[in-house]
Rosetta silent file (secondary structure, phi, psi, omega in degrees, C-alpha in Angstrom):
SEQUENCE: MACLKGKSKAKDKPGNYKCRKCGAVAKSAKDICKAKKIKL
SCORE:     score description
SCORE:     0.000 S_00000001
   1 L     0.000  110.582  178.468 -122.542  -40.414  -48.892 S_00000001
   2 L  -129.493  140.230 -179.772 -123.073  -42.693  -45.957 S_00000001
   3 L   -81.678  134.544  178.635 -121.988  -46.292  -45.565 S_00000001
   4 L   -86.714   -4.990  178.251 -124.789  -48.775  -44.921 S_00000001
   5 L    53.970   42.996  175.248 -122.278  -51.218  -43.373 S_00000001
   6 L    87.231   -4.655  179.972 -123.608  -54.207  -45.323 S_00000001
   7 L   -92.511  104.771 -176.039 -127.310  -53.545  -44.653 S_00000001
   8 L   -71.532  146.612  176.736 -129.001  -53.445  -48.055 S_00000001
   9 L  -105.322  -12.085 -176.893 -131.882  -51.087  -48.821 S_00000001
  10 L  -145.452  171.256  179.335 -132.834  -52.737  -52.137 S_00000001
  11 L   -78.518  152.707 -179.635 -132.648  -56.051  -54.005 S_00000001
  12 L   -79.802   83.767 -178.741 -129.498  -57.104  -55.832 S_00000001
  13 L  -140.134  160.248 -179.148 -130.748  -56.553  -59.400 S_00000001
  14 L   -56.198  137.003 -179.470 -129.627  -54.651  -62.527 S_00000001
  15 L   104.325  -23.385  176.707 -130.122  -50.882  -62.254 S_00000001
  16 L   -88.997  176.175 -178.409 -129.397  -50.699  -58.533 S_00000001
  17 E  -117.371  141.535  179.932 -126.052  -49.820  -56.973 S_00000001
  18 E  -120.085  140.435  179.132 -123.751  -52.040  -54.926 S_00000001
  19 E   -80.028  129.010  178.993 -121.029  -50.889  -52.552 S_00000001
  20 L   -71.348  -21.779 -175.719 -117.552  -52.120  -53.522 S_00000001
  21 L   -86.174  -55.804 -173.427 -116.493  -51.891  -49.879 S_00000001
  22 L  -109.733  -14.223  177.697 -119.233  -53.574  -47.804 S_00000001
  23 L    89.026    5.485  178.297 -121.555  -55.133  -50.420 S_00000001
  24 L   -69.352  149.458 -179.280 -124.703  -53.195  -49.463 S_00000001
  25 E  -117.840  137.703  177.663 -127.259  -52.583  -52.240 S_00000001
  26 E  -145.246  160.874  179.440 -129.332  -49.410  -52.732 S_00000001
  27 L   -77.233  -26.956 -177.270 -131.473  -47.807  -55.437 S_00000001
  28 L  -115.416  138.554 -179.116 -129.527  -44.541  -55.320 S_00000001
  29 H   -66.672  -26.544 -177.917 -125.751  -44.117  -55.669 S_00000001
  30 H   -75.466   -9.404  179.618 -125.728  -41.346  -53.041 S_00000001
  31 H   -83.057  -13.626 -177.881 -126.878  -43.820  -50.358 S_00000001
  32 L  -127.983  155.697 -171.966 -123.621  -45.796  -50.433 S_00000001
  33 L   -76.376  -49.168 -177.820 -119.951  -44.852  -50.165 S_00000001
  34 L  -115.339   73.363 -173.518 -118.269  -46.786  -53.034 S_00000001
  35 E   -72.090  138.938  173.686 -121.132  -47.158  -55.505 S_00000001
  36 E  -139.225  126.732 -178.263 -120.925  -49.424  -58.540 S_00000001
  37 E   -68.944  134.482  177.688 -123.926  -49.901  -60.849 S_00000001
  38 L   -82.195  126.519  179.251 -125.173  -53.484  -61.114 S_00000001
  39 L  -109.359  172.710 -179.493 -125.341  -54.617  -64.732 S_00000001
  40 L   -54.310    0.000    0.000 -126.873  -57.662  -66.369 S_00000001
């Protein structure tokens, strides 16, 4: 678990994960610290 500090690795679309803390988006939950799955 590492914080991306707001630098997204993926697009903000359903199925990806968004950090509740900094707002970074990644395809995998383990890439961000406070992961929340993006839904429709």
